[in-house]
SEPADREN-478863 format. One record per residue (C-alpha): residue number from 1; residue in three letters; x, y, z negated. Coordinates in nm, 4 decimals, always signed. Layout:
 seq type        x        y        z
 NUM  ALA        X        Y        Z
...
***
This chain:
 seq type        x        y        z
   1  MET  -0.6082  -3.3885  -0.0893
   2  PHE  -0.8236  -3.4391  -0.4014
   3  LYS  -0.5453  -3.6082  -0.6014
   4  GLY  -0.4694  -3.4309  -0.9276
   5  GLN  -0.7679  -3.1950  -0.9009
   6  PRO  -1.0039  -3.1386  -1.1982
   7  LYS  -1.3365  -3.3260  -1.1779
   8  GLY  -1.5393  -3.0052  -1.2005
   9  LEU  -1.4021  -2.8824  -0.8670
  10  ILE  -1.6215  -3.1103  -0.6535
  11  ALA  -1.9285  -3.0280  -0.8650
  12  ALA  -1.8761  -2.6543  -0.8126
  13  ALA  -1.7936  -2.7005  -0.4446
  14  LEU  -2.1104  -2.9028  -0.3775
  15  ALA  -2.3304  -2.6469  -0.5539
  16  ASN  -2.1697  -2.3698  -0.3521
  17  MET  -2.2006  -2.5675  -0.0278
  18  GLY  -2.5810  -2.5746  -0.0519
  19  GLU  -2.6019  -2.2052  -0.1328
  20  ARG  -2.3665  -2.1182  +0.1523
  21  PHE  -2.5772  -2.3272  +0.3907
  22  GLY  -2.8742  -2.1070  +0.3094
  23  PHE  -2.6712  -1.7889  +0.3214
  24  TYR  -2.5125  -1.8655  +0.6585
  25  THR  -2.8507  -1.9661  +0.7995
  26  MET  -2.9556  -1.6092  +0.7321
  27  MET  -2.6311  -1.4429  +0.8403
  28  ALA  -2.6294  -1.6361  +1.1688
  29  ILE  -2.9514  -1.4675  +1.2755
  30  LEU  -2.9734  -1.1461  +1.0699
  31  SER  -2.8344  -0.8904  +1.3158
  32  LEU  -3.0237  -1.0458  +1.6075
  33  PHE  -3.3416  -1.0706  +1.3964
  34  LEU  -3.3287  -0.7005  +1.3038
  35  SER  -3.2840  -0.6087  +1.6690
  36  ALA  -3.5514  -0.8444  +1.8052
  37  LYS  -3.8056  -0.7858  +1.5266
  38  PHE  -3.7941  -0.4077  +1.5038
  39  GLY  -3.6406  -0.3063  +1.8381
  40  LEU  -3.3472  -0.1392  +1.6611
  41  ASP  -3.0412  -0.0456  +1.8636
  42  GLU  -2.6911  -0.1723  +1.7838
  43  THR  -2.6016  +0.1308  +1.5695
  44  LYS  -2.9090  +0.1102  +1.3433
  45  THR  -2.8863  -0.2682  +1.3242
  46  GLY  -2.5188  -0.2364  +1.2330
  47  LEU  -2.5984  +0.0169  +0.9599
  48  ILE  -2.8567  -0.2078  +0.7881
  49  TYR  -2.6326  -0.5121  +0.8337
  50  SER  -2.3289  -0.3352  +0.6862
  51  ILE  -2.5215  -0.1951  +0.3866
  52  PHE  -2.6637  -0.5383  +0.3063
  53  TYR  -2.3275  -0.7108  +0.3510
  54  ALA  -2.1624  -0.4481  +0.1303
  55  LEU  -2.4282  -0.4825  -0.1408
  56  ILE  -2.3674  -0.8574  -0.1572
  57  TYR  -2.0132  -0.7888  -0.2712
  58  VAL  -2.0704  -0.4667  -0.4661
  59  LEU  -2.3284  -0.6406  -0.6821
  60  ALA  -2.0748  -0.9133  -0.7524
  61  LEU  -1.9149  -0.6509  -0.9788
  62  VAL  -2.2406  -0.6307  -1.1730
  63  GLY  -2.2581  -1.0093  -1.1891
  64  GLY  -1.8987  -1.0251  -1.3108
  65  LEU  -1.9640  -0.7666  -1.5849
  66  ILE  -2.2722  -0.9538  -1.7052
  67  ALA  -2.0906  -1.2880  -1.7169
  68  ASP  -1.7805  -1.1421  -1.8855
  69  ARG  -1.9878  -0.9669  -2.1519
  70  THR  -2.2201  -1.2579  -2.2260
  71  LYS  -1.9712  -1.5386  -2.1532
  72  ASN  -2.2758  -1.7127  -2.0050
  73  TYR  -2.1332  -1.7813  -1.6603
  74  LYS  -2.3572  -2.0807  -1.5949
  75  GLY  -2.6772  -1.8983  -1.6879
  76  THR  -2.5805  -1.6045  -1.4682
  77  ILE  -2.5088  -1.8382  -1.1766
  78  LEU  -2.8441  -2.0115  -1.2249
  79  THR  -3.0340  -1.6802  -1.2249
  80  GLY  -2.8593  -1.5828  -0.9043
  81  LEU  -2.9692  -1.9001  -0.7273
  82  VAL  -3.3346  -1.8421  -0.8192
  83  MET  -3.3259  -1.4761  -0.7093
  84  MET  -3.1796  -1.5648  -0.3717
  85  ALA  -3.4580  -1.8162  -0.3079
  86  VAL  -3.7151  -1.5436  -0.3863
  87  GLY  -3.5426  -1.3047  -0.1452
  88  TYR  -3.5438  -1.5592  +0.1369
  89  LEU  -3.9145  -1.6152  +0.0750
  90  ALA  -3.9824  -1.2408  +0.1089
  91  ILE  -3.8290  -1.2246  +0.4567
  92  GLY  -3.9375  -1.5756  +0.5575
  93  ILE  -4.3144  -1.5175  +0.5398
  94  PRO  -4.4189  -1.4416  +0.9007
  95  THR  -4.5441  -1.0910  +0.9796
  96  PRO  -4.6793  -0.9727  +1.3157
  97  THR  -4.4499  -0.8529  +1.5927
  98  PRO  -4.4578  -0.5909  +1.7378
  99  VAL  -4.4906  -0.4526  +1.3855
 100  PRO  -4.8039  -0.2397  +1.3205
 101  ASN  -4.6025  -0.0006  +1.1025
 102  LEU  -4.2244  +0.0072  +1.1449
 103  ALA  -4.1479  +0.1813  +0.8129
 104  ILE  -4.3558  -0.0550  +0.5969
 105  TYR  -4.2451  -0.3812  +0.7556
 106  LEU  -3.8801  -0.2782  +0.7739
 107  ALA  -3.9006  -0.1810  +0.4051
 108  ILE  -4.0360  -0.5288  +0.3199
 109  THR  -3.7429  -0.6890  +0.5009
 110  CYS  -3.4919  -0.4583  +0.3324
 111  PHE  -3.6456  -0.5344  -0.0087
 112  GLY  -3.6019  -0.9074  +0.0548
 113  LEU  -3.2409  -0.8463  +0.1548
 114  LEU  -3.1839  -0.6460  -0.1660
 115  ILE  -3.3139  -0.9352  -0.3796
 116  ILE  -3.0815  -1.1732  -0.1932
 117  ALA  -2.7887  -0.9364  -0.2515
 118  LEU  -2.8677  -0.9145  -0.6248
 119  GLY  -2.8876  -1.2924  -0.6552
 120  ASN  -2.5675  -1.3377  -0.4602
 121  GLY  -2.3931  -1.0876  -0.6866
 122  LEU  -2.4846  -1.2954  -0.9903
 123  PHE  -2.3814  -1.6207  -0.8236
 124  LYS  -2.0819  -1.5823  -0.5956
 125  GLY  -1.8048  -1.4200  -0.8018
 126  ASN  -1.8960  -1.6025  -1.1201
 127  LEU  -1.8825  -1.9471  -0.9629
 128  GLN  -1.5385  -1.8544  -0.8268
 129  ALA  -1.4349  -1.7420  -1.1749
 130  VAL  -1.5507  -2.0751  -1.3212
 131  VAL  -1.3449  -2.2586  -1.0589
 132  GLY  -1.0446  -2.0482  -1.1585
 133  GLN  -1.1005  -2.1428  -1.5248
 134  LEU  -1.0620  -2.5103  -1.4310
 135  TYR  -0.6969  -2.4338  -1.3558
 136  ASP  -0.6256  -2.2521  -1.6812
 137  ASN  -0.5562  -2.6012  -1.8113
 138  PRO  -0.1752  -2.6461  -1.7712
 139  GLN  -0.2417  -2.9973  -1.6384
 140  TYR  -0.3959  -2.8495  -1.3230
 141  ALA  -0.2205  -2.5113  -1.2975
 142  ALA  +0.0078  -2.6166  -1.0104
 143  LYS  -0.2951  -2.7221  -0.8036
 144  ARG  -0.4651  -2.3802  -0.8114
 145  ASP  -0.3979  -2.2793  -0.4464
 146  THR  -0.4948  -2.6189  -0.3039
 147  GLY  -0.8013  -2.6289  -0.5307
 148  PHE  -0.9321  -2.3016  -0.3908
 149  GLN  -0.8614  -2.4209  -0.0371
 150  ILE  -1.0738  -2.7331  -0.1024
 151  PHE  -1.3459  -2.5170  -0.2583
 152  TYR  -1.3378  -2.2918  +0.0467
 153  MET  -1.3583  -2.5885  +0.2820
 154  PHE  -1.6800  -2.7105  +0.1160
 155  ILE  -1.8312  -2.3625  +0.1547
 156  ASN  -1.7795  -2.3885  +0.5263
 157  ILE  -1.9239  -2.7377  +0.5635
 158  GLY  -2.2559  -2.5766  +0.4745
 159  GLY  -2.1797  -2.2812  +0.6985
 160  PHE  -2.1124  -2.5056  +0.9985
 161  PHE  -2.4543  -2.6721  +1.0058
 162  ALA  -2.6569  -2.3608  +0.9196
 163  PRO  -2.6615  -2.1896  +1.2639
 164  PHE  -2.7753  -2.5100  +1.4356
 165  PHE  -3.0780  -2.5332  +1.2069
 166  ALA  -3.1568  -2.1626  +1.2497
 167  ILE  -3.1387  -2.1842  +1.6296
 168  GLY  -3.3235  -2.5157  +1.6391
 169  VAL  -3.6199  -2.3855  +1.4371
 170  ARG  -3.6475  -2.0620  +1.6385
 171  ASN  -3.6245  -2.2385  +1.9762
 172  TRP  -3.8594  -2.5184  +1.8641
 173  TRP  -4.1226  -2.2571  +1.7850
 174  LEU  -4.0745  -2.0977  +2.1276
 175  GLN  -4.0973  -2.4368  +2.2971
 176  SER  -4.4146  -2.5255  +2.1039
 177  HIS  -4.5715  -2.2162  +2.2636
 178  SER  -4.4534  -2.3127  +2.6147
 179  LEU  -4.1846  -2.0437  +2.6196
 180  MET  -3.8130  -2.0677  +2.6916
 181  TYR  -3.5313  -1.8931  +2.5080
 182  ASN  -3.3685  -1.5952  +2.6776
 183  SER  -3.1253  -1.3814  +2.4771
 184  GLU  -3.2004  -1.0708  +2.6853
 185  LEU  -3.5816  -1.0865  +2.6694
 186  PRO  -3.6424  -0.9298  +2.3230
 187  ALA  -3.4558  -0.6128  +2.4244
 188  LEU  -3.6320  -0.6084  +2.7611
 189  CYS  -3.9706  -0.6533  +2.5905
 190  HIS  -3.9044  -0.3650  +2.3512
 191  GLY  -3.7760  -0.1526  +2.6394
 192  PHE  -4.0893  -0.2267  +2.8430
 193  ARG  -4.3170  -0.1353  +2.5522
 194  ALA  -4.1240  +0.1899  +2.5027
 195  GLY  -4.1353  +0.2679  +2.8762
 196  SER  -3.7570  +0.3041  +2.8881
 197  LEU  -3.6644  +0.0357  +3.1442
 198  SER  -3.4983  +0.1451  +3.4656
 199  GLU  -3.6240  +0.0150  +3.7997
 200  GLN  -3.3387  -0.2395  +3.8060
 201  ALA  -3.4156  -0.3483  +3.4500
 202  MET  -3.7875  -0.3838  +3.5307
 203  ALA  -3.7025  -0.6217  +3.8133
 204  LYS  -3.4883  -0.8304  +3.5767
 205  PHE  -3.7659  -0.8276  +3.3167
 206  GLN  -4.0124  -0.9708  +3.5681
 207  VAL  -3.7708  -1.2492  +3.6685
 208  ALA  -3.6898  -1.3308  +3.3034
 209  ALA  -4.0591  -1.3323  +3.2069
 210  ASP  -4.1479  -1.5685  +3.4910
 211  ALA  -3.8627  -1.8030  +3.3975
 212  ALA  -3.9498  -1.8012  +3.0252
 213  SER  -4.3185  -1.8742  +3.0942
 214  GLY  -4.2576  -2.1286  +3.3685
 215  THR  -4.5207  -1.9525  +3.5806
 216  PRO  -4.5484  -1.6061  +3.7446
 217  VAL  -4.6475  -1.3411  +3.4881
 218  SER  -4.9003  -1.0845  +3.6087
 219  ASP  -4.9612  -0.9041  +3.2768
 220  LEU  -4.6165  -0.7989  +3.1520
 221  ALA  -4.7605  -0.5986  +2.8609
 222  SER  -4.9386  -0.9039  +2.7196
 223  PHE  -4.6310  -1.1193  +2.7806
 224  ALA  -4.4014  -0.8734  +2.6020
 225  ASP  -4.6186  -0.8683  +2.2877
 226  ASN  -4.6641  -1.2449  +2.2867
 227  TYR  -4.2963  -1.3256  +2.3440
 228  LEU  -4.1817  -1.0889  +2.0704
 229  ASN  -4.4338  -1.2350  +1.8246
 230  VAL  -4.3450  -1.5991  +1.8943
 231  PHE  -3.9712  -1.5313  +1.9103
 232  ASN  -3.9649  -1.3541  +1.5743
 233  THR  -4.2053  -1.5921  +1.4024
 234  GLY  -3.9482  -1.8595  +1.4867
 235  PHE  -3.6869  -1.6444  +1.3153
 236  HIS  -3.9102  -1.6129  +1.0059
 237  TYR  -3.9465  -1.9897  +0.9827
 238  ALA  -3.5693  -2.0262  +1.0156
 239  PHE  -3.5353  -1.8337  +0.6880
 240  PHE  -3.7322  -2.1133  +0.5171
 241  VAL  -3.4381  -2.3425  +0.5935
 242  ALA  -3.2374  -2.1181  +0.3605
 243  ILE  -3.4950  -2.1684  +0.0831
 244  ILE  -3.4682  -2.5472  +0.1130
 245  ALA  -3.0887  -2.5191  +0.0941
 246  MET  -3.1148  -2.3042  -0.2204
 247  VAL  -3.3327  -2.5651  -0.3907
 248  ILE  -3.0781  -2.8367  -0.3083
 249  SER  -2.7964  -2.6197  -0.4437
 250  LEU  -2.9977  -2.5563  -0.7614
 251  ILE  -3.0508  -2.9302  -0.8165
 252  ILE  -2.6803  -3.0030  -0.7646
 253  PHE  -2.5766  -2.7263  -1.0034
 254  LEU  -2.8165  -2.8339  -1.2784
 255  SER  -2.7079  -3.1974  -1.2548
 256  THR  -2.3329  -3.1270  -1.2521
 257  LYS  -2.2852  -2.8109  -1.4612
 258  LYS  -2.1642  -3.0116  -1.7636
 259  ARG  -1.8428  -3.0801  -1.5704
 260  LEU  -1.7685  -2.7083  -1.5486
 261  PRO  -1.5808  -2.5196  -1.8224
 262  ASP  -1.7690  -2.3193  -2.0826
 263  PRO  -1.5743  -1.9966  -2.1591
 264  ASN  -1.7865  -1.9326  -2.4690
 265  LYS  -1.6770  -2.2562  -2.6341
 266  LYS  -1.3196  -2.2131  -2.5137
 267  THR  -1.2987  -1.8636  -2.6661
 268  ALA  -1.4352  -1.9842  -2.9981
 269  ALA  -1.1901  -2.2727  -3.0058
 270  SER  -0.8973  -2.0469  -2.9257
 271  GLN  -0.9871  -1.7989  -3.1972
 272  GLY  -0.9926  -2.0795  -3.4510
 273  GLY  -0.6489  -2.2097  -3.3613
 274  GLN  -0.2909  -2.0870  -3.3463
 275  SER  -0.2443  -2.0937  -2.9692
 276  VAL  -0.3967  -1.7583  -2.8744
 277  THR  -0.1615  -1.5616  -2.6499
 278  LYS  -0.2309  -1.1896  -2.6522
 279  MET  -0.1237  -1.0051  -2.3393
 280  GLU  +0.0561  -0.6755  -2.3919
 281  VAL  -0.1106  -0.3580  -2.2649
 282  LYS  +0.1824  -0.2892  -2.0311
 283  GLU  +0.1504  -0.6296  -1.8684
 284  ILE  -0.2244  -0.5894  -1.8308
 285  LYS  -0.1702  -0.2579  -1.6527
 286  GLN  +0.0890  -0.4068  -1.4177
 287  ARG  -0.1450  -0.6908  -1.3281
 288  LEU  -0.4337  -0.4548  -1.2649
 289  TYR  -0.2184  -0.2248  -1.0485
 290  ALA  -0.1124  -0.5242  -0.8399
 291  LEU  -0.4674  -0.6505  -0.8030
 292  PHE  -0.6076  -0.3138  -0.6986
 293  ALA  -0.3252  -0.2663  -0.4483
 294  VAL  -0.4224  -0.5961  -0.2838
 295  PHE  -0.7924  -0.5056  -0.2997
 296  ALA  -0.7218  -0.1794  -0.1147
 297  VAL  -0.5259  -0.3527  +0.1611
 298  VAL  -0.7757  -0.6308  +0.2339
 299  ILE  -1.0508  -0.3764  +0.3007
 300  PHE  -0.9118  -0.3342  +0.6528
 301  PHE  -0.9044  -0.7089  +0.7088
 302  TRP  -1.2668  -0.7619  +0.6059
 303  PHE  -1.3757  -0.4660  +0.8182
 304  SER  -1.2308  -0.6529  +1.1160
 305  PHE  -1.3029  -1.0143  +1.0225
 306  HIS  -1.6708  -0.9764  +0.9380
 307  GLN  -1.7446  -0.8407  +1.2836
 308  ASN  -1.8205  -1.2066  +1.3575
 309  GLY  -2.1800  -1.1462  +1.2485
 310  LEU  -2.2129  -0.8122  +1.4272
 311  THR  -2.0112  -0.7010  +1.7316
 312  LEU  -1.8820  -1.0483  +1.8144
 313  THR  -2.2408  -1.1753  +1.7961
 314  PHE  -2.3549  -0.8894  +2.0209
 315  PHE  -2.0722  -0.9834  +2.2594
 316  ALA  -2.1988  -1.3427  +2.2625
 317  ARG  -2.5505  -1.2185  +2.3396
 318  ASP  -2.4586  -0.9613  +2.6066
 319  TYR  -2.1355  -1.0739  +2.7720
 320  THR  -2.1154  -1.4526  +2.7276
 321  ASP  -2.2572  -1.7271  +2.9505
 322  LEU  -2.4750  -1.9072  +2.6952
 323  SER  -2.6019  -2.1582  +2.9521
 324  MET  -2.2687  -2.3403  +2.9186
 325  ILE  -2.3525  -2.4426  +2.5582
 326  ASN  -2.7133  -2.5578  +2.6026
 327  ILE  -2.7815  -2.8656  +2.3852
 328  ASP  -3.1203  -3.0246  +2.4654
 329  LEU  -3.2595  -3.2341  +2.1779
 330  GLY  -3.5968  -3.2889  +2.3472
 331  PHE  -3.8157  -3.1283  +2.0806
 332  THR  -3.5895  -2.8210  +2.0752
 333  LYS  -3.2881  -2.6705  +2.2475
 334  ILE  -2.9758  -2.5505  +2.0704
 335  ILE  -2.8903  -2.2416  +2.2727
 336  GLY  -2.8334  -1.8871  +2.1545
 337  ALA  -2.5711  -1.6344  +2.0544
 338  GLU  -2.6099  -1.7511  +1.6931
 339  ILE  -2.4376  -2.0793  +1.7719
 340  PHE  -2.0986  -1.9100  +1.7579
 341  GLN  -2.1544  -1.8564  +1.3851
 342  SER  -2.0917  -2.2292  +1.3419
 343  ILE  -1.7505  -2.2123  +1.5119
 344  ASN  -1.5727  -2.0360  +1.2258
 345  PRO  -1.6874  -2.2769  +0.9484
 346  MET  -1.6170  -2.5746  +1.1775
 347  PHE  -1.2586  -2.4590  +1.2202
 348  VAL  -1.2291  -2.3946  +0.8451
 349  VAL  -1.3172  -2.7583  +0.7769
 350  ILE  -1.0813  -2.8846  +1.0496
 351  LEU  -0.7896  -2.6519  +0.9774
 352  THR  -0.7922  -2.6502  +0.5963
 353  PRO  -0.6177  -2.9908  +0.5669
 354  VAL  -0.3730  -2.8830  +0.8387
 355  VAL  -0.2848  -2.5560  +0.6631
 356  MET  -0.2597  -2.7359  +0.3291
 357  ALA  -0.0258  -2.9933  +0.4833
 358  LEU  +0.1854  -2.7150  +0.6352
 359  PHE  +0.2188  -2.5386  +0.3012
 360  GLY  +0.2952  -2.8724  +0.1302
 361  TRP  +0.5688  -2.9490  +0.3828
 362  LEU  +0.7199  -2.6012  +0.3388
 363  HIS  +0.6990  -2.6402  -0.0398
 364  LYS  +0.9013  -2.9624  -0.0299
 365  LYS  +1.1665  -2.7825  +0.1714
 366  GLY  +1.1633  -2.4902  -0.0699
 367  LYS  +1.0453  -2.2533  +0.2041
 368  GLU  +0.6784  -2.2055  +0.1178
 369  PRO  +0.5834  -1.8354  +0.1375
 370  SER  +0.4419  -1.6709  -0.1732
 371  THR  +0.0689  -1.6044  -0.1860
 372  PRO  +0.1092  -1.2290  -0.1082
 373  ARG  +0.3304  -1.3125  +0.1913
 374  LYS  +0.0746  -1.5662  +0.3179
 375  ILE  -0.1915  -1.2961  +0.3006
 376  ALA  +0.0276  -1.0579  +0.5056
 377  ILE  +0.0882  -1.3286  +0.7672
 378  GLY  -0.2862  -1.3893  +0.7884
 379  MET  -0.3492  -1.0240  +0.8679
 380  GLY  -0.1008  -1.0418  +1.1548
 381  ILE  -0.2773  -1.3495  +1.2917
 382  ALA  -0.6118  -1.1647  +1.2774
 383  ALA  -0.4620  -0.8799  +1.4817
 384  LEU  -0.3653  -1.1357  +1.7480
 385  ALA  -0.7281  -1.2508  +1.7778
 386  TYR  -0.8463  -0.9019  +1.8654
 387  VAL  -0.5573  -0.8530  +2.1061
 388  VAL  -0.6961  -1.1532  +2.2965
 389  MET  -1.0471  -1.0007  +2.2910
 390  SER  -0.9211  -0.6626  +2.4103
 391  VAL  -0.7230  -0.8080  +2.7014
 392  ALA  -1.0087  -1.0386  +2.8082
 393  SER  -1.2643  -0.7552  +2.7911
 394  HIS  -1.0617  -0.4999  +2.9871
 395  SER  -1.2605  -0.5412  +3.3110
 396  LEU  -1.6055  -0.5621  +3.1513
 397  PRO  -1.8485  -0.2708  +3.1961
 398  PRO  -1.9416  -0.0627  +2.8878
 399  PHE  -2.2514  -0.1699  +2.6971
 400  ARG  -2.4518  +0.1353  +2.8083
 401  GLU  -2.4104  +0.0322  +3.1719
 402  VAL  -2.5177  -0.3222  +3.0878
 403  THR  -2.8298  -0.1924  +2.9088
 404  ASP  -2.9255  +0.0383  +3.1963
 405  ALA  -2.8977  -0.2544  +3.4385
 406  GLY  -3.1198  -0.4755  +3.2214
 407  GLY  -2.8340  -0.7133  +3.1410
 408  LEU  -2.5065  -0.8347  +3.2854
 409  ASP  -2.5112  -1.0424  +3.6024
 410  GLN  -2.4460  -1.4098  +3.5345
 411  ALA  -2.1320  -1.4091  +3.7504
 412  GLN  -1.9759  -1.1362  +3.5350
 413  LYS  -2.0336  -1.3117  +3.2026
 414  MET  -1.7430  -1.4569  +3.0081
 415  THR  -1.6864  -1.8226  +2.9328
 416  PRO  -1.7823  -1.9224  +2.5762
 417  PHE  -1.4305  -2.0634  +2.5376
 418  LEU  -1.3068  -1.7055  +2.4933
 419  LEU  -1.5020  -1.6628  +2.1699
 420  ILE  -1.4215  -2.0177  +2.0602
 421  GLY  -1.0504  -1.9444  +2.0996
 422  VAL  -1.0791  -1.6123  +1.9181
 423  TYR  -1.2669  -1.7768  +1.6304
 424  PHE  -0.9907  -2.0367  +1.6103
 425  ILE  -0.7320  -1.7609  +1.5622
 426  LEU  -0.9505  -1.5665  +1.3182
 427  THR  -1.0175  -1.8798  +1.1131
 428  THR  -0.6460  -1.9491  +1.0867
 429  ALA  -0.6040  -1.5938  +0.9580
 430  GLU  -0.8906  -1.6410  +0.7139
 431  LEU  -0.7286  -1.9514  +0.5634
 432  PHE  -0.4169  -1.7490  +0.4947
 433  ILE  -0.6172  -1.4782  +0.3196
 434  SER  -0.9547  -1.5611  +0.1666
 435  PRO  -0.8972  -1.8783  -0.0423
 436  LEU  -0.5451  -1.7657  -0.1319
 437  GLY  -0.6745  -1.4229  -0.2280
 438  LEU  -0.9190  -1.5903  -0.4670
 439  SER  -0.6330  -1.7951  -0.6073
 440  PHE  -0.4145  -1.4842  -0.6471
 441  VAL  -0.6894  -1.3012  -0.8361
 442  SER  -0.7568  -1.5946  -1.0690
 443  LYS  -0.3833  -1.6228  -1.1417
 444  VAL  -0.3023  -1.2541  -1.1963
 445  ALA  -0.6241  -1.1297  -1.3611
 446  PRO  -0.6002  -1.0933  -1.7422
 447  PRO  -0.7918  -1.3826  -1.9092
 448  HIS  -1.0638  -1.1576  -2.0524
 449  MET  -1.1275  -0.9966  -1.7113
 450  GLN  -1.1612  -1.3005  -1.4844
 451  GLY  -1.5219  -1.2356  -1.3839
 452  ILE  -1.4827  -0.8628  -1.3242
 453  MET  -1.1618  -0.9069  -1.1231
 454  GLN  -1.3254  -1.1689  -0.9021
 455  GLY  -1.6032  -0.9133  -0.8678
 456  CYS  -1.3491  -0.6464  -0.7690
 457  TRP  -1.2079  -0.8780  -0.4997
 458  LEU  -1.5614  -0.9045  -0.3672
 459  GLY  -1.6001  -0.5296  -0.4175
 460  ALA  -1.3051  -0.4701  -0.1840
 461  THR  -1.4791  -0.6961  +0.0643
 462  ALA  -1.7886  -0.4796  +0.0148
 463  VAL  -1.6032  -0.1648  +0.1173
 464  GLY  -1.4778  -0.3404  +0.4296
 465  ASN  -1.8315  -0.4608  +0.4988
 466  GLN  -1.9756  -0.1121  +0.4538
 467  LEU  -1.7492  -0.0035  +0.7382
 468  LEU  -1.8939  -0.2730  +0.9667
 469  PHE  -2.1480  -0.0278  +1.1090
 470  LEU  -1.8583  +0.1482  +1.2812
 471  GLY  -1.8235  -0.1667  +1.4910
 472  GLY  -2.1851  -0.1366  +1.6076
 473  LEU  -2.1334  +0.2341  +1.6773
 474  MET  -1.8209  +0.1707  +1.8845
 475  TYR  -1.9753  -0.1257  +2.0656
 476  LYS  -2.2562  +0.0958  +2.1907
 477  ASN  -2.0553  +0.4065  +2.2781
 478  ILE  -1.6999  +0.3218  +2.3890
 479  PRO  -1.5481  +0.0609  +2.6252
 480  ILE  -1.5606  -0.2919  +2.4849
 481  TRP  -1.1818  -0.3391  +2.5072
 482  ALA  -1.1286  -0.0218  +2.3024
 483  THR  -1.3620  -0.1493  +2.0285
 484  TRP  -1.1438  -0.4572  +1.9818
 485  GLY  -0.8341  -0.2349  +1.9881
 486  VAL  -0.9535  -0.0542  +1.6745
 487  PHE  -0.9649  -0.3866  +1.4911
 488  VAL  -0.6132  -0.4705  +1.6109
 489  LEU  -0.4935  -0.1471  +1.4533
 490  ALA  -0.6805  -0.2116  +1.1269
 491  CYS  -0.5278  -0.5581  +1.0876
 492  LEU  -0.1763  -0.4339  +1.1642
 493  ILE  -0.2087  -0.1572  +0.9036
 494  SER  -0.3080  -0.4234  +0.6502
 495  MET  -0.0186  -0.6502  +0.7432
 496  PHE  +0.2575  -0.3896  +0.7229
 497  THR  +0.1228  -0.2396  +0.3988
 498  MET  +0.1088  -0.5856  +0.2412
 499  LEU  +0.4626  -0.6684  +0.3543
 500  ALA  +0.5866  -0.3456  +0.1951
 501  MET  +0.4432  -0.4585  -0.1426
 502  VAL  +0.5356  -0.8278  -0.1285
 503  LYS  +0.8363  -0.8273  -0.3625
 504  TRP  +0.6536  -0.6257  -0.6285
 505  LEU  +0.3470  -0.8520  -0.6085
 506  GLU  +0.5644  -1.1620  -0.6322
 507  ARG  +0.7210  -1.0311  -0.9549
 508  VAL  +0.3826  -0.9556  -1.1123
 509  ALA  +0.2408  -1.2955  -1.0148
 510  LYS  +0.5220  -1.4932  -1.1828
***
């Protein structure tokens, strides 16, 4: 798998793996943290989540512009790593829950998220651009697709372990205060404090409080405040795991950055020689048209795929039997809706060699699909995942009914294998789209616009992410099966549009 790859690939992949570990620690718990910390409903949580997720990718455009103008890709990447660590610190410092002033404390959290988004914008696209520059060397040009698949696999090794650490820290803190984890209790506590629980929900709150405390609870008001404070302090400490990961990533990057290309030196060398190839304006325009056509199409895919941190996480919390995946380590228990965030990166690591082998086998037979065609196939696979979710959810009650009842009865909850299977399908789709999309951009983008075009790819992801809040809105207000149906439609629109452009994109990419 690593044969024939440039040495700098592993250095870049390891640096990115540490950063992604920290990032996915945060993303595994962010939507649930916003809900549990501030008592926000699914729509408001989805709005903050989607704005933050969009900013991560929008600001990659800024990072790309800075790196392209200064040609200081490594310095820009380094600044991004430091800023992200500062952002994690801002949201990691424990604050009281229930919050004394919602506006002030929510603003502090949003400020920390903004700093993280700025740092990520400086880091993410530019490291991808540097990886692409490794393959500008004709010696490695044929390995570009497989190189990005390896790079993507390393990202997800970090992503796999992150949710376990986040859950472990949160549940350890609960356990150290003689409390047990219950995914429904934060919402019940907030509902009790607001006086909005129905009689049925109040009865469930009493049972859940007794079970979490291990003894009968006579003062539910005191319990609600205490449980919310301990639960969310555990979340705050989980963010410190992200800081540790950022420091590790920083050390790796500083110790290995000499193996990465330096565009500044390469440009100077090219200008002094006879081998400069100037691209005609017409060709540049054709390449940009092709890139922006792909960017527009993948918006619908990311809108659907990145529901894994929002509506699919809510589904895990509200409709899934979490007791079936309880891992007791003695000092802490690994149980929680966040655990499903590790399923996608696990499958990326497992399936990447399989997908690479499949493409290699097809290549030997002369039947390997082009990169644009692979992307279209991936969108069709993603549609299949949401078809499965829609069919499986058809008999489930709407979320409003579940909330009014204080939670779904245990007998009605779905097996966790449903989400595991859906993540398997979605991950397969992702491997046909995300790493190959990065490869396509690095291949088609004009040489002097590598950073900004990688930023535009992330910008397209940002638009899709900004639409994520619609998932939270639908989850709360329409039948669950219909919510998944919207994502089926979005993925199919992407697939058929991409197929209609395949031949043109193949010509441009030659």
